[in-house]
C-alpha positions in Angstrom: 32.8 36.3 -20.9 30.9 35.2 -23.9 31.4 32.2 -26.1 31.4 33.0 -29.8 32.2 31.2 -33.2 35.8 33.0 -34.4 35.3 34.4 -37.9 38.4 36.2 -39.6 38.1 39.4 -37.9 39.7 37.4 -35.1 42.8 36.6 -36.9 45.0 39.0 -35.5 44.1 38.4 -32.2 44.4 34.5 -32.7 47.7 35.4 -34.4 48.8 36.8 -31.3 48.2 34.0 -29.2 49.7 31.8 -31.7 52.8 33.7 -32.1 53.2 34.1 -28.4 53.0 30.2 -28.1 55.7 29.6 -30.5 57.9 32.3 -29.3 57.5 31.4 -25.3 56.1 27.8 -25.1 56.5 24.5 -26.2 52.8 24.2 -27.2 53.5 24.8 -30.7 56.5 22.9 -32.2 57.1 25.9 -34.5 60.2 27.9 -34.5 58.9 31.0 -36.6 55.9 33.3 -36.0 53.1 32.7 -38.2 52.1 35.5 -40.5 48.6 37.0 -41.5 49.0 34.7 -44.9 49.2 31.7 -42.9 45.9 33.0 -40.9 44.0 33.5 -44.0 44.9 29.6 -45.0 43.7 28.4 -41.4 40.7 29.7 -41.6 39.9 28.7 -45.1 41.1 25.2 -44.1 38.5 25.3 -41.1 35.7 26.8 -43.3 36.2 24.3 -45.9 35.6 21.3 -43.7 33.0 22.9 -41.0 35.1 22.8 -38.4 34.6 25.3 -35.6 37.1 28.1 -34.2 35.7 28.6 -30.7 36.6 32.0 -28.8 36.2 33.0 -25.3 36.0 36.9 -25.5 35.8 39.7 -22.6 33.4 42.3 -22.1 35.7 44.7 -24.3 35.3 42.2 -27.0 39.1 40.8 -26.5 39.8 37.5 -26.9 41.0 35.4 -24.1 41.3 32.1 -25.8 40.3 29.8 -28.6 40.0 26.0 -29.5 39.5 24.3 -32.7 40.0 20.9 -34.3 41.2 19.7 -37.3 41.6 16.5 -39.4 43.8 13.7 -37.7 45.0 12.4 -41.1 43.9 12.6 -44.6 43.0 8.9 -45.3 39.5 8.4 -45.7 39.3 5.9 -42.9 40.1 8.4 -40.4 37.0 10.8 -41.0 35.7 10.3 -37.8 38.7 11.3 -35.3 39.8 14.9 -35.1 42.8 16.6 -33.5 42.0 19.1 -31.1 44.0 22.5 -30.0 43.3 25.1 -27.3 45.3 28.3 -26.5 44.7 30.7 -23.9 46.0 34.3 -24.1 48.9 34.8 -21.7 46.9 37.5 -19.6 44.0 35.4 -19.0 45.7 32.1 -17.9 44.7 30.2 -14.8 41.1 31.2 -14.8 39.5 27.9 -15.9 39.2 29.3 -19.7 41.0 26.1 -20.9 38.0 24.2 -19.1 35.2 25.9 -21.0 37.1 25.7 -24.4 37.5 22.0 -23.9 33.9 21.3 -23.0 32.6 23.3 -26.2 35.3 21.3 -28.3 33.5 17.9 -27.1 30.3 19.3 -27.5 30.8 20.4 -31.1 32.6 17.0 -32.2 29.9 15.4 -30.9 27.3 17.4 -32.6 29.2 16.7 -35.8 29.4 12.9 -35.2 33.2 12.8 -34.7 34.0 9.4 -32.9 37.6 10.0 -31.6 39.3 13.1 -30.4 43.0 12.9 -30.3 45.2 15.5 -28.5 49.0 15.9 -29.0 50.7 17.8 -25.9 54.1 18.3 -25.1 54.5 15.9 -22.5 56.1 18.5 -19.8 52.9 20.6 -20.1 51.4 18.7 -17.3 48.6 21.4 -16.8 47.2 20.7 -20.1 47.7 17.0 -19.8 45.7 17.0 -16.6 43.0 19.3 -18.0 42.4 16.8 -20.9 42.5 13.8 -18.5 39.8 15.7 -16.3 37.6 15.4 -19.5 38.2 11.6 -20.2 41.3 11.7 -22.2 43.4 8.7 -21.8 47.3 8.9 -22.9 47.5 6.3 -25.5 51.5 6.8 -25.9 54.3 9.2 -25.7 56.8 9.9 -28.6 59.8 10.5 -27.1 62.2 13.1 -28.6 60.3 13.8 -31.6 60.3 17.7 -31.4 63.4 19.8 -30.9 62.9 23.5 -29.5 64.8 25.7 -27.2 67.8 23.6 -27.4 66.3 20.7 -26.0 64.3 17.4 -27.2 60.8 17.0 -26.7 58.2 14.4 -26.0 54.7 14.5 -27.5 51.6 12.9 -25.3 49.2 11.3 -27.6 45.9 11.6 -25.7 42.6 10.4 -27.1 38.7 10.7 -25.9 36.3 8.1 -27.3 32.6 9.8 -27.9 29.6 7.5 -28.7 29.3 9.1 -32.1 28.6 8.4 -34.5 25.2 6.3 -34.1 25.7 4.7 -37.7 29.1 5.1 -39.1 29.8 4.5 -43.0 32.8 3.6 -45.1 31.5 6.0 -47.8 
């Protein structure tokens, strides 16, 4: 296994993972599969803001999972807060890859001088909630019935991790 920075060449594999999550889980509150056009915009946004797309590949170069983060909100005062996401390919779940990805996300956020990482997780996804708790995330609230998918209402757990960075935050 190797940790990599995913480039757009990994878009088809990331798209496969995203679309599996959309069609078969409540990890993404989307209904319709994404397209390669969606991936182009997604990668362009990551590049524009310097946000990493961290991947784990096997010895054959197959993407086993990836993690990233993006803006939490667009207002300037939120500039030190990001929202993370991580996804593991269905064939590789249960192997501890989420731990590796989350560690990489946290390390990268610290290196980029962010102060707060927010995770928005389907409240019934107890494995993801427990993973984030293991790394110090605390549940700060649950938004009840904010999503509707698979014929039922979904609650979203909001979790956050406070980092010791930046040392000298600025308002500019």
